[in-house]
N, C-alpha and C positions, 0 to 999 in steps of 0.2 A: 403394417397393420392390415389384417384381413377384414374386409368389410362384408356385411350382410345387406343385400339389396332389398329395398322396399318393393311393394307391388308396382308402384309408379315407375321406379327405376327399371324393374324387370321388363315392363311393357316397352320402355324406350330402348332397352337392349335387344328385345325381340325385333323391333323395327330396324335397328342398326344391323343386327345379324342377318335379317332377311334381305336388306340392301346388299350386304356382302354376297350372299348367295345369288341374288339376281345379277350382280355385276359379273360374277364368275360365269353365269349362264350366258350373259350378253357377250362376253369377250371370247368365249370358246370357239365360235365359228371363224374368228379372225386369226386364230393360232395356226398358221400354215407357213410353208416355205415362202421366203421372199419378204415377209413383213419384218420390220425392225422392232426391237424391244421398246424403242422410243415411241413408235406409232401406237403400240399396245398401251403404253402409259398414257398417251394423249387421249385415246378413245375412252379409257376408264376414268380419267379425270373429268372429262365432259359428262360421262354417265353419272358420276357421283354428284357433281354440281347441279346437273339437271334434275336430280332427285332431292334437291334442297338438303344435301348432306355435305360433309367435310372430308377431304382426303387427308386423314390424320397423319400419315407418314410424312407428307410433304412439309419440310421445315423442321421435323422432329430431330433435335440435336444436330441440325444442319443437313439432314438427309434431303437430297435435291429433287425427289420424284414422288409420285403418287404410289407406284407399285414397287415392290422388289421383284426383279425378273432374273431368276437364277437358272442358267443354262448349263446342262451336262454336269461338269465337275464343280460347279458353283453350288454350295450347300444352301446358303442364305445371303440376303442383302445385296444381290446383284443389282447394280444401278443401270437403269435403261439408257441406251445410247443409240443414236442414229446409225452408227457403224455396226451395231450388233444385229445382224440380219439372220433370221432363223433359216436353218437348212433341213432338208429331209433327213430324218434319223436322229434329230436332236430331241432332248426332253427339256422342258422349261417349267420351273415352278413359279407360279404367280401368287404372291403373298400381299394381302391388302388389309388395311385397317380403315374402317369408315366410321366417322362420328355423326351421330344424329341427336340433336338437341342436348349435346353435352355428354352422351354415352357412346361407347365404342363396341363395334363388332369386328372380329378378326378371323380370317381363315386363309389357308394356303392349300393349293392343289398343284400336283405335277401333271403336265399334259405332254402327250406325244405329238411331235411334228411329223406328219406323214407316216411312213413306215419305219418303225424302230426295231432294233434287234431283240432277240429273246432275253438277253441279260437285262436290258432296260425294262422290258415288259415284266420280268420277274421282280425287279427292284420296285417298280411302281405298285404292282399288285400287293406285295407283301409289306410295303411301307404303309399303304392305306389300311391293310388288315391289322397291322401293329397298332395303328391309331384306334381302330375299333375295339381291339383287345383292351386297351387302356380305358376307353369309354365304358366298357362293360363293368369296370370296377367302381364306377361313380355311383355312390349312394350314401345317405347319411350314416355316419358311424365308421365308414371306411376311412383310410388315411391316404395322404398323397403317395406314400411309399407303395401302397397297393397298386396304384395306377402305374407308377414308375417301373415297378417290378414286372407287371404284366407286359408292358411295352418291350422291356429288355429281354424277357424270357422268349417272347415270340420272335423278336429280331434275331436273337442268337440261335434259336432253333432253325431259322431259315438262313443262317450263315451270312447275315448282313451286319455291317459295322454300325455301332451306335455312337453317334457324335455326342461327347460328354461335355463339351465346352458351352453348349447352347441348350436352352430348356424352354418349356412352357411357363405359364404365368397366370396370375389373377388378372382380371380386367374389369373395368367399370367406367368411371369418368376419365381415368387414365388408361392408356393402352397396356402399360405394364404395372401391375399391382402385386401385392403379396397374395398368395404364396408362390414361390418358384415350384415348377412341376417338371422335375428332371425326367429323362427317358431311361434311367437306370436307377435301381434302388432296392431297398429291403422292405418286404411286406410288414405291415403294422408299425410303420415308423412315419414320422412327419406329422404335420397338422391334420386334425380330424375334419372330415367333410361335414358341413352343416347346410341345411336348407337355406337357400338365398345366396350362397356363395356362387360366384361365376368364375370359371377358370378356362384357360386355353391349353389343350393337350396337343402337342405337335412333334411327333417323331420326325427326326432328321437322320436318315439312314443312308449308308453307302454300300456300293457293290464290292468294295474292297476294304482297305484299312480304315479305321475310324478317325485317324488323326487329320487335323485340318490346319490351315494357316490363313492369315488375313492379308489382303493386298494393301499397298501403300495408300489407297484411297480411303482407308479407315473404315470401310464397310464390307466389301466383298470377301466372303469366306469360301475357300476352296479346299478340296481334298488334297492331301499331300501327295498321294500316289496317282492323282488325275483320274481316279475311278469316278463313275457317275454317282450322283446323289439324288435322293427324292425327299420330299417334304410334304406332309399332309397335316392339316390343322383344323380343329373345330373349336368354336366357343360353346361351352357347356354350362348350363344352369343346374345346380344341385337342387332337386325338388324334395318334397316330403317323403317320397317313396322310391326315388331313383334319380333320373336325370332328364333334361330336355336339351336337345341339340338346337342351339339358336342360329346356327349357320348350316341348315340342311342342304344336301345336294339336290338340285332341282332337275337333274338329268337321270 
């Protein structure tokens, strides 16, 4: 069921979303060669708790960590480990959900570790731009399919693979609510957008083939051809005349 948020709920989601943005800004200087994904996770968990908030991912359906840390060919849901130490030339996606007084904020960004090659730069640039193309379609009266098509059209025009097994979603008291927000689709199809809806748009694109597989840990999703993947996500409120990004980039 798609829910319309009250003004009180929206204010709490603004706070949750801003904490997500602030956490990303906090962790960015630590993302460098030699740090482990486990250390990044511990730093962010402390940041969240110190801000009277909740690391929502930790314990969700058994997930063991605060962050999803997805390096290079990991598309999503990479589990932080002490042995996973970042190297110069890596890219890492940090995806986090933060709960504040019962409401959630969710955003993912892909970061470069040191100097990365031109292919990874291209992938990161155009995955983020694909997200923004989807966001442009958010306004009352449009449909989910309009967002999905805009992401797909931009990605394909830039020769990037669109992962189809994973998608965006509604968000509120739960991190995953209706509706689903795919990264491919047909314009003027799917649920109609209404003021007070809150959704997460999150392109997951690859530099190679779009096909993926899941590791035996039940979480980590990787590209089949080992090509790098990028993932960018915003939490978006549908307003009376357009949208508000609840997880703005602070950089």
